[in-house]
N, C-alpha and C positions, 0 to 999 in steps of 0.2 A: 916191080913195075910201078912207076910213079903214078900216084892217084891224080885225078883231075881236080881243078880248083873247086868245082861244084861239089865233088865228093868230099874233099877236105873240109869244106864249110859245113857239111852235114855231120861230120865226125867231131868237129870242134865243140867243146862243152859250151853251154849257153853262158853269156856274160852275166855275172852277178850284178844285180841292181843295187845302187846306193839307197840308204834310207831316205825318207821324204825330207827330213830336216837338212841333211847334207846336200841333197839334190837342190833344194830351194836356196841354200846358201852358196851353191856352186863350189864346194870344197870336196877334197878326197875323203871318202868314207872307208873306215877300217873293215866294214862288212861283218863285224862280229854280231852274233845273235845270242841272246835276245836284244842286246843293246850295244851299239857301236861305241868306240872310245870317246868320240866327240860328244855325243849325247850324254854318256855317263859322266864326263867331266863337267858339263854344263847343267846337269840336272834336268835335261829335257826328256820328254816321252819319246822313245825311239820307235818309229813306225816304218815298216817295210811294205812296199807294194805286194799285193796278194801273190803275184807271180814269183816273187823273190823268196817266199817261204816254202819249205819242204812240204810235199803233199801229205806227209803223215804227221803234220803239226797237230798237237792236241788242241782242244778247245781253249781259247784264250790267247793263242798266238796268231790269230788271223788278222793282224793289223796293229794290235796294241801289245807292247812288250810287258811281261810280268816282272820286270826288273823293279826292285824296291826304289821308291823315291826317297832319297836320303834327307830331304828337306822338311819332312813333316811326319810327326809320330802317329797321326791319325789317318794317314793316307790309306785308301781302300786297297792299294796294290803294295803296301808295305809288307816286307817279308814276314814279320811277326807282329801283326796288327794288335793295337791296344783295343780297338773297337771291333765288333763283329763285322766281317767283310761286307762291303756293299759295292755294287758294280761301278758306281761313280759317286762323287760327293754331291748330295742333293743341292740343286740351285733353285731357291724358291722364287716364285713370282711375287713382286711387292704387293700385288693386290689380292693374293690368294688368302683364303681364310681356312682355318681348321677348327674343329669343335673344341680343342683344348686350349688354344692360345692364338692370338692374332699375330704374335711374333714368331719368326722361324726359330725352331728349337731343335738343333741337330741331336742333342742328347735325348730328346724324347722320341726321335725317329730311329736313332742308332743306339742300341743297348750297349752300355759300357760294361765290358766283362772283366773279370779279375785277370790281371797279368802281373805276376811278381817277377821283376826284372833280375838279371844276374847280380846286380849290385846289392840287393838285399838278401840277407841270409835266410834260410828256411826258418820259419817261425816268426819272422819279423813282420807280422801283419799289424796294421794300425787300427786303433779304435779311437776315432776322434769324437766320439759321442760321450766320452767320460773325462773330459778335460776339467782341471780344477783351477779356476782363475778367481781373481779378486776383483769385484766390480769397481769401476772407476767413478769417483764422485764428481769430477769436473769434465765429463765427456761432452756436456752440452756446449762448452766453450769451443770445442772443435767444430760442432755444427754451425755455430755463429761466427766462425772465423772469417767468412767472406765479408762481414760487416766492418771488420776492423779498419780497412783503409778509408772508410767513409765517416767514422765517428772520431771525436776528440778523446784523448786519454782522460781518465778520471781526474778530478780536480786534485791538484797537489802533486801529480806525477808528471815528470818532465821526460816523457818517452821520446827517444830520437829514432826515426826510421832507419832501418838497415840500408846501407848503400851497396848496391851491386855494381861492380866494375863491368863494363861491356864484355871483357874477356871472360869473366866469371859466368855471366849469362850464356855465353857461347859454349863454355866448357860444360855447364849443366845440360844445355840443349843437345849437344853432341852425344852425351852419355845416355840421356833419357830416350832419345830417338832410337837407340839400338834395342831397347827392351822388347818392343813387339817383334822386331825381326829375329830375335833370338828364338822365338817360338816357331819359326819356320824350320829350324834345324832339328835333326833327329835327337830325341831325348834331351833337348836343351830347354832351360827355363830362364826367364829373367830373374835377377836377384831378389825380387819381391815375392816369388813363388817358390815354396820348398819342393824339392824333387819328389817327395813322398805324395804330394797332392796329385801328381799325374801318374805316378808309378805304383800307387797303392791298390787296394782292393777295388776301388771304384772312383773314377774321376768325377768330381762334383760337376753338376749340370752346367753351371755358369762358366767353368773353366773349359769344359768340353766344347761348349758353344764358342768360347773365345778363341780356342786353337783353330777352329774351323773358319771363323770370321776373319781372323788375322790373315790366314792364307788366302781367303777370298779377296780381301782388300789389296794385299800385296801383289796378287797375280790376276787382278781383274783384266779381262779382255777389253780392248778399246771399244767404246760404245756402251759398255755395261756398267760404267761408274755410278750412274744414278741409282740403278737397281741395288748395287752393293751398299751405297750410302743409305738408302731407304731401309735395307735389311739391318744395317748397323744401328740406325736410329731406333728401330722397333725393339731390338734386343736391349738397347740402353734404357728404353722406356719400360720394358718388362722388368729389368733389374731394379729400377727405381720404384716400381709399383708393387713388387713382390714383398709379401709379408713373411719374413723368416724369423726364427727364434734361436736356432742353434748357432753357436759360435763359428763352427767350421763352415756352415753354409753362408753365414753373414760375411765371413772373411773372403770366401771365394767370389761372392758377388761384388764386393768392394774391389778386389784385385782385378776382376774382369773389367769393371767400369773404368778403373784407373788406366788399364792398358788401352782401352778404346779411346779415352780422352787424350792420352799421350800420342797415340798413333795418328789420330785426326789432327791434333794441333801442330805436329811437326811434319805433316805431309802437305805438299803444295796443293793437293786436291781437296784437303779438308780443314785447313787452319781456320777458315771463316765459319766453320760449323760449331766451333767451341765458343760459347758465350757465358754470360753470368749465370744463366739458368742451369747449364751443365755443371759449372763449378759449384753452385749451391747444392745440387744433387750429389756431387762427388763428396762434399763435406758432410752431407746428411748420411751417406753410406758409411763414411769414416766414423761418424758418431755412433751409428748403430752397432758397428763391430767393436768400437772402443769402450762403450758403456758396460759391456759384460766383463771387461778387464783387460789391462795391458801388462799385468803381472801374473805369474803363477803364484798360487798360495805358498808353494815351497820356496820360491824366490824371496818372498817377503821374510821368511824365517831363515834364509841363507842355508837351505838344504836342497837336495837334488829332487827336481820334479819328475814326473813321468815324461818320457820322450814326446808323446803326443801333446801334452800340455805345453811343453816348451816350443815345439814346432809351431803351434797356433799363435802363441804370443810373440814369438820371434818374427813370424811372417806378418803379423799385425803391425808390429813396430816398424818394420821395414817399409811396408806399404804406406803407413801414415806419414812417416818421415819423407817418403818420396812425394806424397801428395803436397806436403808443405814446400818442398823444394820446387816442385812444378808450379805451385801457385805463386811462388816468388817470381818466376819467369813470366807468368801470365800477368801479374800486376805490373811488373816493370815494363812490359811491352805496351801497357795501357797508361803508363806514367802515373800509376797509383803507388802510394808508399807501402813498404813492407815493414812489419814490426816483429819483435821477438815473440815466439810462440810460448808464452809463459805457462799456458795450460799443459805443455809437455815437459815442463821442468820436473826433474826427478825421474823421468823414464830412462831406463837403461839404454846406453848407446849400443846399437847392434853391430854385428860384424865379426864375431869370433869364427874364424875359418874352420877350425877343427870340429866345432860343434855343428855348424851349418852344413858341412860336407860329410859328416860321419855316415857310413854306409850300413851300419848294423847297430842294434841296440846295445850290445856289449861294448863296442868301441865308444859309442856316445856316452854310456854310463861312466866309463873310465875317464874320458875327456872332461866330463862335467865335474867329476871329483877333483881333477887337477885344476879346473877352472875355479872351483870354490876355494882351493888352497891358495891359488894365485891372487885372489881378490878377497882375502880375509878382512881387509879394511873397507869392504863395500864395493859393489860393482860400479864401474864408471857410468855416470849419468850424462845424458846428452847435453845438459846445461853446463857441464864442465868444459865443453868446447866453445861456449859463448864467452864474450867479454865480461869480466867482472873484476872485483878487487884482487882475486887470486890469480888472474891471468899473468903468466910469466913467472910466477913463484916457483921455487924449487920443488915443492910438494906437488903442485898442479902439473908441472912438466913431467915429473916422474910418472905420475899416473897416466898421463896421455901417452907417453912413450911406451909404457907397459901395454897399453891397449893397442897402439899402432903395431906393435911387434906381432900380435896374434890376429889382427883383423884381416878381412878379405877385401875384394875389390869394392864392394858396396861401402864398407866402413871407410876405405881410403877416399872414396868419392865424398862421403860426408865430411871427413876430416879436411879435405881440400877446400870444399865450399866454406866450412866454418873458419878455417885459417885465413882464407881470402877476406872474409867479412869481419871477423872478430880479432884476428891475430892469435897467437898461441904462446 
């Protein structure tokens, strides 16, 4: 016996409701839970109306999906968090004060716990408090670098400013602007930060704050920009005023300050915030980390250093070279001359891919032994990429080609910039 329309409508299962994001965009929703395919592909937080969730949903599914956010290693809803879980990322008020600090300090609010990722073998724990470095005698020249465009060269020296082609400046800008955004991706780092710094036993406070603030800046809701800028400025002031002594902490503070400077400068929202005062502070932080050493003691004697010592000096060199390249763009934009960084002459050119990307101590030790054999005639120095009487000679080209064969993306960027300016 046929049922009536009214009876049929009572038997029909209720229509599944699309998630809020798909409903707002007026597109078809795959209705997958806890995250639909569209939200998963775009990295959005997938929320369903309360009536669309099953009645026996456990706590945590009543509106916000527990799907991991693939864009950020410190997300509170990440499947395997590096930080102790928190319900949401703390958003500070710019006028709020705390007993410990006037700047917002996520690392002081969220304890960074030990998380050994799958890429490190068991037993590969890092001890960055026992690095063996050789103090630098001319680190003060790095601190005073900002003065160079304003003073004449010493009497008797005919120093010619470096000439940057507009396309070279564009090339540098496009690459550097990607460094902060790489911190939004899961387990990704810009090439000035070694992966062990975020995957080790404890993330340094400066880098923990940096990962949070980069995400805050890139994903600021309309109308909240000034609050984010205020928070960034306070954290930069805290880094500048902080009195640290250990190499690893000094390095982390310098890396974070450099990331903030790059992020602000190449963003339409913040380029006007970078001024000479910030550049002076950036070079002051570079000086602080450089004066304790840009070489391992073992590097000077052409032997293998500890992995931790090498990580610290390798990251130092990368960050300082990046600062010099960035300052070249800054000066060129202000029609100021750029000069050769003679204070860095003799520092090893970074970029060995197998060493920088080694995932366990045994592999790194073997790769470094090969590295020593490959460079028995002395490691390539950054000044070998500059114009000199040896530029274009057979011996110089052989050394540069040997270095290029094993370098990574960061080394290739350095080589590209130096080749554009100095030739090879």
